[in-house]
Each structure stands twice: as structure tokens, then as C-alpha cells.
N, C-alpha and C positions, 0 to 999 in steps of 0.2 A: 449403221446394222439396225435391225428392226427387232423390237424386243420381243423377240419368238421364245427366248428360253428362260424369263425372270421366274425365280421361285426362291423360296427360304431354303434353309440348310436343312430342318427338320420338322416334325410335326411340334415339337416343343418349343422351337424358336418361333411360331406363328405369331405370337404376341408382339415379341420383339422386332419382328419383319414388319408388321403393320404399325408400329408407332416409326420405324424407320421411313417406311414406305409414305406415309403421310407428311412425314417432314420434308422429303424430295419430291413429292407429285408436283408441287406447284411450279416448281424452278423447271423441271424436266418437261412438263406437258405445256407450258405456256412457250418452251422454244423447242418443242418437238423436232422439227424439222432442221433446225439449226443443229441439234445434238446428232441427229443422224448423219448429216453431213460431216461434223467432227469425227463420227465413228469411221465413217467411209475413209477418210484421209488416214486416221488412224492405220486401217485395216490394209489400206495399199502398201503401207510399208512393211507388213509382216503377214505371212501367208498363213494360214491357219490349215493345216494338214490333218483332218480330225481322224482320217484312217491310220494316222501313223501310230506304230506302238507307243505306247506310256510305259512298259514295262521290259525288262531285258529278257525274258525267259520266251521265244515267239514260236517254240515246237521242239519235236523231239523226231531224232533221224535214225533209222536204221532199225534192224531187227528186233533186238532185244532192250535197246535203251528207252524204249517207249515204254515198256510194261516195267521197266525200273523207274519210271519217273524222271527219266536222264542221271541218274546216279551212276554213270557208266565210264568214270575217269580211271577207275583202278581196274578194269576190267578190256575194254576197246579191242577185244581180239576178233571182231569183223570188219568188214570196209568201213561201218560208220565209226570205226574208231579215228580214221582221218579227221573227222569233225571234233570228237571228245578228246582222243590223247592218242596222237600218232605213235607214240612209243609201243602201245596196247597191239599194233599190228603183228610186230615180231613174235608174238605168242600164240598167234593164231596156229591151228595145227593144219588147216588145208593148204596144199599147193596153189589152188587157184578157188577163189570165192566170189561171189557177185551177189548183190542185193538190187532190188528194186521195190520201192515203198510209196505208197500213195495216201492222202488223208481226204477224209471228206470231214468240212468243218462248219459249224453253226454257231454264230456268235451275236449276243446282244448286249448294246450299251444303253442301260436307262437313265433317263434324267427325270428326276421325281417333282412333282408341283409345278409344272411348267405353265405360266401365263395364270392359270388358276388352280387353288388347292386343289389335290386329287388328281390332276392331268399329269399324265408319265408321256414323255417323247421316247420314241426307240428309235436307235439306230441299229440294223441288222445287216448280218453278212452271211453268206452261204456260198462255199464252192467246193470244189472237188479239184486237186491238184496233186501234180507227181511232186513227191517230197523228197525223195533223196534216189541217186543212181549210184553205185559203188562197184569197183571190180579191185581185186587183190591177186597177188601172185609171187611166188617165193623163187629166189634166186641164193643159194647158199645160205649164209647168215643173214641176207636182206630180205626185206618186204617192200615191194613197191604196189603202190594203189594209185586208182585215179577216181576221182567223186565229183558229183553235180549236186547240189543242196540248193532246194527252195526253200529259203530260210522263213520267209513268209509271203504271202499273197492275199492281200486284203481288198476287198470291193464292196463299195457302199453304194449302193443307187436308191434314192428315194424322193419323194414328192410329199409335203405336208401342207397343210392350211389350218390357220387359226383364225376364228372368226370374234370380233368384239370380245377381245380378251382384256379381263378385269382390270389387270395391273395397267393397262395402256387404253384409257375410254376414248381417246382421240383417235385411234386406230378401229377401221372396220374390220379391216381383211388383211392378212398376210400369207402369201403364198412362197412356199421355196420349190426349187427342182435342184438336185444336186447329184452330181456323180463324182466319186473317189476311189483312188486305187493308190495302193503302196505295196512295193514287192522288192524282195532282194535274192539276189541270185550268186550262187558261189561256185567257183569251177577250177578246180586245179589238180595236180598231183601230190603224193605223198610218197615218204620212204620212211623204214626203221629198220634199225640196226640191232642186233642182240651182242651187246657187248660182253655179257658172260650169260650162263644160263639163266641166270636170275634179274639180269638189269639189262633195259634196252633204251635207247633213245631212237626218236622220231620227230619229223616236221613234216608239214603239209603248209603249203603256198597256194591261196585261192584269188583267183582274181573275181574283183567283187563289181556287180552292178545293182547300183540301188535308183530306183525310179518312183516318182511320186507326182501324181496328177489329180489335178482338182478342177471341176467345171461346176458353177453355180449362178442360178438366177433367181433373183428376189423380186418379187411385187407387192407393195405394201397402198392400199387404199386406206385415206382418212373420211371424219366424218363428213368433212365439207364437199367430199367427193374428188378432191385432189389425189394424185397419187405420186409415188417416185419408183424407180425400178432401176435394180442393179444387176449387171452380168459381168462374170469375169472367167479366166481360166487362168491357171498356174500349173506348169508343169516343169519339174525338175529332174535331171538326170547326172547320176555322179558315179564316177568309176574310180577302183581303187583296189588295193591289196589287202589280204587278211592272212599274214604267215602264224602259223601254230607249231610252238615248239613243246615236246611232251618228253617225260622221263616215266617208267614203271620199274617197280622194283618188287619180285616175288622174295617177301620176306621170308615167308615159310610156304609149306605145301598147302596151308589152308589162309594164307594173310596175303594180299597183294596190297601195295601202296603205288599211286599214280598221281601226277601233277602236269598239268599243261598251262602254257601262257600262249596268250593271242592279243595281236593289237590291229585295230584298224587304221590303214594308212590311205587317205585320200590322194589320188594321182592327178583328178582333173573333174571338171562338171559344167554343166550349162543348164541355165534356167530361162524360163519366158513367162512373164505376167502381162495379161491384158486386160482391162477394165472399162465399161462403158456405164454412166449412170446419168439418167433422165429425171428431170421433176417437171411436172405439168404445171407448175406454177411459173415458170421461167419463160413460157410463151414460147416465141422465135426467136433466133439470132446466135451470132458466133457463141453465147455463152450460154445456148440451150442445152448442152450435152458436155458432161465430163469426159475425158479420154485421159488413162493414165496406161503407160507401157514401160517394161523394164524388162532388164536381163541382168547377168552377173556382171556387166560390163558398164552400164549406165541405167539411169531410171528418172523419169521425168512424168510431168502431167500437166495438163491443163484442165482446171477445176474454176467455175464460176468465174471466169476470166483471169484467174491468177496462174501463172507458170511457174512450176515449182521443179527445182533439181534436186532428187531425193537421195537416200541413201542407197548404193548398189544393192542387189539382190544378192541373196546368200545361195551359192552354187555348190555348197558341201555339206556334210553329215558330220557328228560327233565323232572323234578320233579317241574313242575309249578303249582303254585297256582291261583284259579278263584274266583272272587267274582262278584255276579249279584245282581242287584238292581231293582225293577221293581214296577211299578203303573199301576192301571186298574181303568177306570171310567165307570160306567154303567148310562148314562143318560137316559135310558129308559130299558124296557124288553127285547127289541128288539136289541138295538144297545151297542156296547161296543168299548173303544177307549183302547190299553194298550201300554207301554213304557218300556224298558229296557236299562240299560247300564251294558255291560260286560267287567269288568278288568280282564286282565290276567298278572299275572307279568313276568318278564323275567328269564333266568336262565342262569348260568355260573359257571364252575368249571374248576379246574385245577388240573394237575397231572405230573409228570415226563414223558417226552416222548421222551429222548435222544436214541441214537443210537450207536453201536458199528460194526464196520467193520473190516473184517480181510481178507488181497489178499497175500498169502504167507508170507512173513516177514514184511509186511508193516500193519499198526494199523491205524485206523481212527475212533476218537470218535466224534459222532455230537450232538451238542446242540441244540434242538429245543425249540420252545415256549411252553409253559405250559397249555395254555388255549386249551381246547378240544372244537375245533370249531364246530363238529359235533354235540354238545350237546348245543350250544350256543342260545338263545332266546331272543328276543327284546320284552319288555312290549307292550302290546296294551291295547286301550280303544274303545270299540266297541259299537255301537248302533242299536235298533231295533225298529222300531214302526208297529203296526198292529190295524185293526179294523174290526169288524163282524158286520154283520146287517142280521136279519131275513125278508126276503122278505113276507114270509109266516109262518105259523105256524110250518112248516116242511122242510122250505128250507132258507137255510142260505148262503151268500156270504160272502167273507173276503179277504183282501187284505193287503199288508204291504210294508214296506222298512227297508234293514237293510246294515250294512257297516261290512267289513270284511278285516280288515289291516293286511300288513305282520307283522310276527313274526320273520323277517330278517333285517340286516341292509341295507339301501340303497346301491346299485350299482353304484358305481362313473365311470364314464368313464375317467375323470382324474387319478384317482387313478391307473385304469389299465394301461395308458399310462406309468405313473411311476414306477408301476410294471414292464411291458415289458423291461424299459429302464434298469432298477437295472439288470434284468436277463440277459440282452445283455451286460452288462458291466462286471458283476462280478458273474453270476450265482446266486446273491443274497445269496452269501456267504462270509464270512470272515474266513481265513484258517491261523494257525501258524504250521509250521512244524519243527521238530528236529529230525533229520536223518531219520528211518523209521516210527518215530510215527508223527500224524498229529492231530490238535483240530481244528474244524470246528463249526463255528455259523451258523445257518441256518437262514436267515433272514425270518421271515413270510410273505406268499406271498398272496396277496389278490386273485391271482387267482386260488389258490387251497382251496378256502374255499367252503365246501361242501355246505353251506347255500348259494347259489347261484343265486336264483331268489327273485327280490322284487316287488310287485304288491299290490297295496292297492284297493281292490276290491268294487262292490257296487250291491245291490242286490234287487229284486222287489219280490213280491209274489201275486198269484192271486187264490182263492180257492173256492169251492162251495160244499155244504153238504146238505144231504138229512136226515133228522132226524125224527126218531119216540121214542116212550116211551120205546121201546124194543132194537132198534137198529138203527145203521146210517152207512153212506158210505160216504166219503170225496175224492175229487180230486183236487189235489194242484197242480201249476206250478210255478216254482221258476226260474229265470232269474238271471245270476250272471255275473259280466264282470269286467274287471280290465286292468290299462296299468303299466308298469314299466319298469325296466331294469333287465338285466341277465348277467351272465358270465359262459357259461358251459363249456369253453375251456380255461386253465391257459395259451397260448400262443397267445390268441387273446384278442383285447379290448372288452369291454362290447357291448351289442346290446339291441336294444328295444326289450320289450318282451309284448305280449297280452295275456290277459286268457279270458277265454268264457266258460259258463258252461250251460246247461238247465237240470232241473231236473223233472220229474212229480211222483208225491206222490199217491199212491191210498192206501185208509185207511178203515179199516171195524172195527166197533165195536158193542158189544152186552152188554145188561145190565138186570138186575135181577130187 
């Protein structure tokens, strides 16, 4: 991989960065082409979905929940309750209820001091998508609903060029063209039963489809006018179920309590990876071009004449569990305040990821770490608070605050420096050779972790609604921002990272 994202953690780290850089500079630049090949081999085993969410709160769904910053677990009395807490559907007053919601979202992810101090690399997303569609119908003590939730739909389409980067003087130019898409769709029925006039139980069963697509082309020209070029695609589609169970209790006329529990259950998935790599110094012949192809069933490559059997690709997503606890207080008929705690479990899984290589009569068996870091998640506890006030019988305003902590491990500048030191010293490998046979232990590199962004975000919401007995329309603005660290190039130290997003929700509902 090219040195496109090299930077230091912050301005106060510049002197330490320079000292570390000078120490490693000779080892890396004397063997720049070899280092690039190593990184490409490593990245063939790990797909880096840069557009994949690194936080668990990916949006808000429904008429009132967005204005309350998602603090809706103890209310959930409209069709969007199917997502937050299906038990709340039982307390809906209307016999029939439908909601249609869309959102316009812009998001920027900034990597600071890229290649040159002061240079900022930005990934941007902009899109307008249907966000939530739901209906609700009453039958005696039961409420039945059906909803479609577009959990997230992230698209990044960018082209960037870096000329004569200071961090890599042997490189004249690097060009990148990248298209990325991540989306998740939920579809399914809900039901809620009023056990007593104060207690209700509900459940939702969503069918889930999760899709990740990436295509990238990299071109890099060196000072001696030679070049390397890499092009790959990586597509993954996962299907599964998302059951949600909920309880809601009207403790008093002014206090409501709610709880919901959900878990992702993966039922199937497929994946396709294809990569081509060329190096102008290789000339022509059978080893001039590297080919790497794989699926969730088999993964192999031919690189510089070496035939490799690689670990099968991952055709799954993390099966995390989420618990929501909420309380809502109604001091008057015009005012409410709500509060949610959202706990999401971590996830970690292991399997054999060893490799086997053959080059002529030489054989090499590579032992890799068993942890599937692509699926590793860190547990999070997030909070949401919201309030709603009716200025008039038909006009309400709402506002809220929420947290959205990262589900990745912190990105340490010190760890990245140690990682680069080991890479320069022994390529992060321990090898034993006997004749034409070799056994290699590949030390896990922090720089090749695909979960390579860390940002604890905070957000605010502001909404207004026009409500009548038969219909309503709501407009809500969400602002989310955060700071942290990232490491999107394994041959770089970590860099400072900033996230910012703005979303405008438009929701229309009708009632019978």
C-alpha cells in the first residue's frame, strides 16, 4: 500500500514523530518496493471497508425519536416503536397509524497532517435516502405493525492525488480512485400485547440484509520513473435476522419505563475479492502480474511466481447484542422528557487463518493470529436525552443530546511506532528454515487492523412538528461530531482524526 496517509498524532507530537521518522527512514526507503509488496500481500487477507460504521448509533427512525435524540425506549407509541421498543406500540391511541421518513445527510471524515504537516485528507458522504416506513393497526388488546428501516446507507466516491510527499522522497506521485458503499436494510412485522392497562409486551422480527462494496485503483510513480499499480474489488453481502423483544410499564400517569433487547443472527453470506497488481520493473513474463482471488469458501493468489493458499474470506458480520433501558417523564400534557441508556456488547471470534506458499521446490507455511479482527467489536455504553414541548395545540418543538462512542479499540501512536520498528527490524516475522521448507510466524501488526478508526462522537438534535388529529409533519436537524485517531496506512504512524455529520430528517404521518 502506498504511503498516502502518513502523519503524526497531533502538533505536539511533531518532534517525536520526526525522531521516529528519521530512525526508520533508511530501512523503509532503501526497500520501498519490497515494503509495498508486503503491504499488498497483507491487505489481500483483510478487506478494508473504510465506509463501514465505526460507531453503533447510525441514525434515528420515526416521527418523534429523531427530535428526542433517540431517547424513545420508554415512549415508542408510534410505528417507529417497532425498532426502539415494540412493547410501546400497545399504548398507541390511534387505530391506524403510518409514518414515512427520509433524511438528507452529509458527513466528513478528516485525517490530519497527511504526508506533509498541515495537509488534510477528507472523505465525504452526501446522500438522500428513505429512512423509515411503518404502519400500525389495532385488534382488541393487540397492536400489529410492519416496518422497513434503512439503518444506514454510506457512499464514498473520491479521487485524490499526492505529488512528491515529504515523508516518502522516493515517490513522485500517487493517485487513488475509490468507490465505497455500505448499507443495511431491515424489513419485518411487529406485535404488541397490552397485558394490563399499565404493562405491555412486544416483539419485532426483522429480516436483515447487510451489503459492503469497495473498488479501488492505486497508481504510484517513483523517482526513477518506474511505477506500480494495484486494482481490486471486494463485495460482501450478508443476510440474517434481528429479533427485538420489549417491555413497557406505565408506573404512574407521569412516568413510563421501557426496556428492549435485540441480537443480530447471521443466517448466510457471500463474498468476492479480486485483485491485480503490476510492477513496471518486472518486465514481461509469467510473473509480471500478480493475481489474487477469493470467496468465503476459498482464497488463493499468484504473486511474483509464488502460489499461495490463503485464509478464507469472512462472509459475516458481528453478532452483537443490544440492551436499551429508558424512562420518560410527563410533568404536563404539553411537556415530556426522556432518557435512554444503550448498551451494545462487544464481539470477538477466532479461526484458523494460516497460509501455505509454494515457489518451485520451496515451501513455506505461515502461522497467523487466529483472531478475525475484521469482526472484532468493543462494547459501548451510550446515552440519549430528549425533551418535547407543545407551544400550541398543533405545534411542538423538541431537542436532545446523545453520545455515540467508538466500537473499536483506541488507536495508539506509541503502538504504531513500535509496530513500525518491528517491521523495519524483522518484518514482524519469526522464521525457521530447513532445506527448502520454512515455517513462519507472522506477528500481528497493529497497522493492518481493518478496524482502524477511533472517534467518540457527541450529537445534538433540534426538531419541530405540525400535528393535527389526522396527520403530522416533522422536520429535525441532527449535528454529530467527534475527534480521535486513525491509522489507515500500515506503513504510517497514527494520525489525528475528526468526524462531523449533519442530517436533516423529514417525516410525514397519518392517523385513522
